[in-house]
C-alpha positions in Angstrom: 97.8 62.9 68.4 94.4 62.6 66.8 91.3 62.1 67.9 89.1 58.8 66.7 85.4 59.3 65.7 82.5 57.5 67.0 79.2 57.0 64.9 77.8 57.3 60.7 78.6 61.5 61.5 82.0 61.5 62.6 81.3 63.5 65.6 83.8 63.2 68.1 83.2 62.6 71.8 84.6 65.0 73.7 83.2 67.6 71.2 79.8 66.2 72.0 80.2 66.3 75.3 82.5 70.2 75.3 78.8 71.7 73.5 76.6 69.6 76.8 78.8 71.5 78.8 78.7 74.5 77.3 75.1 74.6 77.0 74.7 73.6 80.9 77.3 75.9 81.1 75.0 78.7 79.5 71.6 77.6 81.2 72.9 77.8 84.7 74.7 81.4 83.6 70.9 82.6 82.3 69.5 81.5 85.3 71.8 82.9 88.0 71.8 85.8 86.0 68.0 86.1 85.9 67.8 85.4 89.1 70.6 88.0 90.6 68.9 90.5 88.6 65.4 89.9 88.9 64.5 88.7 85.3 61.1 87.6 86.5 60.3 91.0 88.0 60.2 94.6 87.7 64.0 94.6 87.7 64.6 93.0 85.0 67.8 93.5 83.4 69.4 95.6 86.9 72.9 95.0 87.9 72.9 92.9 90.9 74.6 95.8 93.2 73.4 99.4 93.0 76.2 100.4 94.1 79.9 99.3 94.9 82.2 100.3 97.9 86.1 99.3 97.8 88.0 100.1 100.6 92.1 99.5 100.8 94.0 99.3 103.8 97.6 100.0 101.9 99.9 98.1 103.1 98.0 95.9 105.3 98.8 92.1 105.6 97.7 89.5 107.9 100.6 90.7 110.4 99.5 94.9 110.6 95.1 93.3 110.7 96.4 90.6 114.2 98.7 93.6 115.1 96.0 96.4 115.2 93.2 93.6 116.9 95.6 92.2 119.1 96.3 95.9 120.8 92.7 97.0 120.7 90.0 94.3 119.9 92.0 92.0 121.8 93.1 88.2 120.8 89.6 86.8 121.0 88.4 90.3 119.8 87.1 91.3 116.1 87.7 94.1 113.9 84.6 95.2 111.9 86.5 93.9 108.8 86.8 90.6 110.4 83.0 90.3 110.3 82.2 90.6 106.7 80.3 87.7 105.1 82.8 86.4 102.4 86.5 85.9 102.5 89.5 84.6 100.5 92.8 85.6 99.6 94.5 87.8 97.3 97.7 87.4 95.0 99.6 90.8 94.9 103.1 90.2 92.1 103.1 92.5 89.7 105.3 91.8 86.2 108.5 93.7 83.5 108.1 94.8 80.8 107.9 91.7 79.4 105.3 89.9 81.3 107.4 88.2 83.6 106.1 87.8 87.1 108.3 90.5 89.6 106.9 88.8 93.2 106.9 91.6 95.1 104.4 94.2 94.0 104.5 98.6 94.7 101.2 100.6 95.4 100.8 101.8 91.9 101.0 98.6 90.0 99.3 97.3 93.0 96.4 99.8 92.4 97.1 99.1 88.5 95.6 95.0 88.8 92.0 96.0 90.5 91.4 99.4 88.6 92.3 97.9 85.1 92.6 94.3 85.1 95.4 94.6 84.2 99.4 93.8 85.6 101.8 96.4 85.3 105.4 97.5 85.8 106.1 98.8 89.8 105.3 102.1 89.6 103.6 103.0 86.9 100.0 103.8 87.2 97.5 102.5 84.9 99.1 102.0 81.8 100.5 98.8 80.0 103.5 97.2 81.2 105.0 97.0 77.3 103.8 99.3 75.1 102.9 101.9 77.9 99.6 103.4 77.0 96.5 103.6 78.7 93.9 101.6 80.0 90.5 102.1 81.5 89.8 102.3 84.8 87.0 100.9 87.1 86.3 105.0 87.7 86.1 106.2 84.0 84.0 103.0 83.0 81.4 103.6 86.1 81.5 107.6 85.1 81.0 107.0 81.7 77.7 104.6 82.3 76.3 107.3 84.6 77.1 106.2 88.4 78.2 108.6 90.7 82.4 108.1 91.6 84.5 109.2 94.5 87.7 108.5 95.7 89.1 109.1 99.9 92.5 108.9 101.2 94.6 109.6 104.0 97.7 110.3 101.2 97.6 112.7 98.6 94.5 112.4 96.7 97.0 111.8 93.4 99.1 109.2 95.1 99.2 106.0 93.5 96.6 104.0 95.0 94.0 106.6 94.3 95.5 107.8 90.8 95.6 104.4 89.4 91.6 105.3 89.1 91.9 108.8 87.5 95.3 109.1 85.7 97.4 107.3 83.4 101.1 107.8 83.8 104.4 106.5 83.3 105.4 106.8 86.3 103.8 107.7 90.3 105.7 109.9 91.2 104.4 112.6 88.7 102.1 114.3 91.1 101.6 117.7 89.8 103.1 119.6 86.3 105.9 120.3 88.5 107.1 117.0 89.0 106.8 115.9 85.4 110.7 115.2 85.2 109.9 110.8 84.7 107.0 110.5 82.9 108.1 112.9 79.4 105.7 111.6 77.6 102.7 112.1 79.5 103.5 116.4 79.8 100.8 117.8 77.6 103.3 119.2 75.7 104.4 115.9 74.2 100.7 116.1 73.6 99.6 113.5 77.1 97.3 114.0 79.8 99.6 115.8 82.3 100.1 115.2 85.6 98.0 113.4 87.6 96.4 116.3 89.6 95.5 117.5 86.2 94.1 113.9 84.8 92.6 113.9 88.4 90.8 117.1 87.7 90.0 115.9 84.6 88.4 112.3 85.9 85.9 114.7 88.0 85.0 112.5 90.2 81.8 113.6 92.1 83.9 113.1 95.3 87.7 113.8 96.2 88.9 113.5 99.9 92.2 113.4 101.2 95.2 115.5 101.0 97.7 117.0 98.2 97.7 120.7 98.7 100.8 121.0 97.8 100.4 119.4 94.6 97.2 121.4 93.0 98.8 124.6 93.8 101.9 124.1 91.5 101.0 125.7 88.0 100.3 123.8 84.6 102.4 124.8 82.3 100.9 123.7 79.0 97.5 122.8 77.3 94.2 125.2 77.5 95.0 126.1 81.2 98.4 126.8 81.1 99.1 129.4 84.3 96.8 128.4 86.1 97.4 126.0 89.0 95.4 122.6 89.3 93.2 124.1 91.8 92.5 127.0 89.3 91.3 124.1 86.9 89.0 122.6 89.4 87.7 126.1 90.3 87.3 126.4 87.0 85.6 123.4 86.7 83.2 123.8 89.1 85.0 122.2 92.1 84.1 123.1 95.4 86.6 122.7 97.4 87.1 122.0 101.5 89.8 122.5 103.9 88.3 121.0 106.7 85.7 118.8 108.7 83.3 122.0 108.9 83.8 123.1 105.0 83.1 119.3 104.3 79.9 119.0 106.5 78.3 122.2 104.5 79.5 121.1 100.9 76.6 120.6 98.9 75.6 118.2 96.2 75.4 119.4 92.2 79.3 120.4 92.0 82.0 118.0 92.6 83.2 117.8 96.4 87.3 119.0 96.3 88.5 118.1 100.2 92.4 118.7 100.5 92.9 118.5 104.4 96.9 118.4 104.3 100.0 119.7 101.9 100.5 116.0 101.2 99.6 112.6 103.6 97.4 113.3 106.7 98.3 113.4 109.9 98.1 110.2 111.5 95.8 109.8 114.1 98.2 108.3 117.1 101.6 108.6 118.1 104.0 106.6 120.3 108.2 105.4 119.8 109.6 103.6 116.8 110.8 100.1 116.8 114.7 100.5 117.3 117.7 98.3 117.4 117.2 96.1 120.8 114.1 97.3 120.8 111.8 99.6 123.3 110.8 99.4 126.7 107.0 98.3 127.0 104.6 101.0 126.0 100.7 102.3 125.3 100.5 104.0 121.6 99.1 107.9 122.7 95.3 107.8 120.2 96.1 111.5 119.4 98.5 113.7 117.8 99.6 117.2 117.9 100.4 117.5 114.6 97.5 117.1 113.4 95.2 120.0 112.6 91.6 119.9 115.1 89.4 120.3 111.8 91.1 117.6 110.3 88.0 114.8 109.2 89.3 110.9 110.1 88.3 108.6 107.9 85.8 107.5 109.0 84.2 111.4 108.8 84.9 111.5 105.0 83.8 108.1 104.3 80.5 108.9 106.2 81.2 112.4 104.1 81.6 110.8 100.5 78.8 108.3 101.0 76.0 110.8 101.5 77.1 113.2 99.4 77.2 110.3 96.5 74.1 108.6 97.9 72.2 112.5 97.5 73.5 112.9 93.9 72.2 109.2 93.2 68.7 110.4 94.6 68.2 113.7 93.1 64.9 114.5 90.3 66.6 113.9 87.4 69.4 111.6 88.0 70.5 108.4 86.1 69.4 105.9 88.7 72.7 104.5 88.6 73.9 104.3 92.5 77.8 105.0 92.9 81.5 103.4 92.6 83.8 104.6 96.1 87.5 103.6 96.8 88.3 104.7 100.6 92.2 103.9 101.3 94.3 103.9 104.6 97.0 105.0 103.2 99.1 105.2 106.3 99.4 101.8 107.4 102.1 101.3 104.9 103.6 104.6 105.4 104.3 104.1 109.4 105.0 100.5 108.4 107.7 101.5 106.3 109.0 104.1 108.9 108.7 100.7 111.7 106.5 103.1 113.6 104.0 100.6 115.3 102.1 102.8 117.1 101.1 105.1 113.9 100.5 102.1 111.6 98.0 100.3 114.3 96.8 103.7 114.7 95.9 103.8 110.7 94.5 100.4 110.4 92.1 101.2 113.4 91.1 104.4 111.5 90.9 102.3 108.6 88.8 99.8 110.4 86.2 102.5 111.2 86.1 103.7 108.1 84.4 100.0 107.7 81.8 99.9 109.9 80.7 103.6 108.1 80.6 101.3 104.9 78.8 98.5 106.3 76.6 100.9 108.3 76.0 102.1 104.8 75.5 98.5 102.8 73.0 97.2 106.3 70.3 100.5 105.1 71.2 100.0 101.2 71.0 95.9 101.1 72.0 96.5 97.3 75.6 97.9 98.2 78.0 95.4 97.7 81.2 96.1 100.4 85.4 94.7 99.6 87.9 95.3 102.0 91.1 94.2 100.7 94.6 95.5 100.6 97.6 95.9 97.5 99.9 94.3 99.0 101.8 93.0 102.7 104.2 94.8 104.5 107.5 94.0 106.6 105.5 94.1 110.4 106.5 90.1 112.6 104.3 89.7 115.8 107.0 88.0 117.6 106.9 86.1 121.2 107.6 89.1 123.8 111.1 87.4 125.0 112.3 86.8 121.4 115.6 89.3 120.9 114.8 90.1 117.0 118.6 91.1 115.3 116.5 94.3 113.1 114.6 96.7 114.5 111.2 96.3 117.3 108.7 98.1 119.6 107.4 96.5 122.8 103.6 97.7 123.1 101.3 97.4 125.7 97.7 96.3 124.8 94.5 97.3 125.8 93.8 93.6 126.9 96.7 94.7 128.9 99.3 92.1 127.2 102.3 93.2 125.7 103.0 92.5 122.0 107.1 92.2 120.6 107.1 93.7 117.1 109.7 93.7 115.3 111.0 94.9 111.4 113.7 93.4 109.7 113.6 94.3 106.6 116.3 97.1 107.4 118.1 96.9 110.7 119.1 101.0 110.5 116.9 103.4 112.1 115.4 105.4 109.6 115.9 102.8 107.3 113.0 102.0 104.9 111.6 98.6 105.5 110.1 96.5 102.8 106.8 95.3 101.3 106.3 92.0 101.3 104.9 89.1 98.6 102.9 87.2 100.2 98.9 87.3 99.4 96.9 89.1 101.7 92.9 89.1 102.9 89.6 89.9 100.9 86.6 89.8 102.7 83.2 91.0 101.0 79.3 91.2 101.9 76.9 91.7 99.3 75.6 90.9 95.8 77.8 88.7 94.4 80.4 88.9 97.5 80.5 84.9 97.3 83.3 85.8 94.4 86.2 87.0 96.3 86.3 83.4 98.2 89.6 81.1 97.3 92.7 82.1 96.3 92.0 84.8 93.4 94.3 86.9 91.4 94.6 90.2 92.4 93.2 91.3 89.0 89.7 89.7 89.7 88.5 92.6 91.8 88.0 94.7 88.8 85.9 91.8 87.3 83.9 92.0 90.6 83.7 95.3 90.7 82.5 95.2 86.4 79.8 92.7 87.3 78.6 94.1 90.3 78.0 97.6 88.6 77.2 96.1 85.0 80.3 97.8 83.9 81.4 97.7 79.9 
């Protein structure tokens, strides 16, 4: 249908309205940007934030958060992550090779969504879903514009969530040079950039803390570093290697810091009985793990160390004046939920929440810091009436406030089977510059835009 005209100049009313609306929107946007960046003062042209701390609870949906809150803070208590000023929801879907929705994501596609602003296929890291081409990441963009960068995790530093910032791979399993079977086109011999470990060293974040020593012990098979281990490659590139809490405390700014605290995942902080068919007797979780070496940094400790190093790097003479981008992942919330291990899962959620508290304390001292807390996807945990008889696996925990909490895991009923992710929306909370952008229901790709806008990334 063709629109009519009005007036001697033939201008259509809908077009005049659109032009007026565009003009008003431009005026509001410019005015808002001026306010956010201090256009009338000495900060003219400055991005809204100096730094961004993005905290990811892997597999930490509402049920996982509520279980940890009930157990440790109480049903009417609050965790640190509950106290941020702004709150919303995020979608979690991925796509297939044709761009059609896949309703349950894995961590690789989930992390790619916020790392690049694009959805991709499950298992892929920061590459397009159709053409399998690399997509620029937040960390790469931040580093290119003079920001310090860091990644902290309780997984291997080249596991899916951290690797989405530092590597581009057809499959998340390609962590080290010996693990490239699923990524033939990404090998150095085929003209690719190599494994996640090789690419992460080349990405050169200022601080990289977690597990994964086994992946860095593998020998590079192609390219200029052929015959070296990835760790030797990292040392040649100037990295300081730290292995425990004492060495981390002794690390100094000026050279990038690589902390490898375990062969793969860092051992969890809490232990207790796994869920089982028919349930367990009521039990208290043990806030200790004999398999965790005494010198292993906590996630909160690693987060504080990363913030200290990145802040000194920002403030040293001759620096760019830029702040930093730091991602912190509580990885084993997901790992323990897969194993129907409620105490391990809750302990890792509590450990993650302590890292959130560290980030919030930092932001109190540095108000131009944007803190965002969210998850990549939900998980299988259910909080059930304590007299229920679920058909799957379950466990009854005695909480810190003296209650009984029944947790069920029903995506597989077989002991030792793997519990599954869920396709639910997940919480997102924020404090600091542009925190309001998380309000409402947002796409999982929108975090990329929020972080980019906060730091003025192009």
